[in-house]
N, C-alpha and C positions, 0 to 999 in steps of 0.2 A: 794979634794977637795972640794964638796959640804958639806960632812959633816963637816967638818971643819968650812966652811963659815957657816954653818946652826948654829952651837955649838956658832960662835962668835956673831950672831945676835939674838940667845937667851941670851946669857951674857948680851950683850948691852939691849935686851927688858926689861931684869931683873934691869939693871944699871938705865931704866930711868923709869922704874916702881916705883923704891926707891926714886928717885928725882921727883917723878911725875909730880907736878905742873910746874915747871922750861923746864921738857924735853917735856911736853905733850905742850906748848905754843910754845916753839923752833919750834915742826914739825907742829904746826897749822901754825904758821907765814911761813916755808917754801913753804907748801901746799898751801896757800893762796898767797903766792908769783908769784909760778908756775899758778894757776889759772889767776890771772889778765895778767900776760905776755901772756898766750893764747888767753884771751880775747883781748886783745890791739890788738895784730898781726890778729885775726879776726878780728876785726872793723876795722882795717886799710884796710884788703883786701876787705871785702864787701864794703865799702862806697867809694873807689878807683874806682870802675866799674861804680855803676851807675853817677857820676859825669860825668864821660869823656864820657858816652853815652849822658846826658843830652845836655851836651854842644856839641857835633857834631850833635845833632840832632836841636839844636838852630840854630846853622849854616846852616844846608843846609835848613830849614823851616823859 
């Protein structure tokens, strides 16, 4: 199984190498999309906590 997968990946890599620019651009787009998704989730999580903390502190004080 692994050997077959590796061969397929190598073939795919060679194909992408031949179509160099288009394949690279697609790969970069996919990677950046994943990174931005992670960032937005991270920002949402980090910002949701301090806001709730601030509101509770204001209420008590």
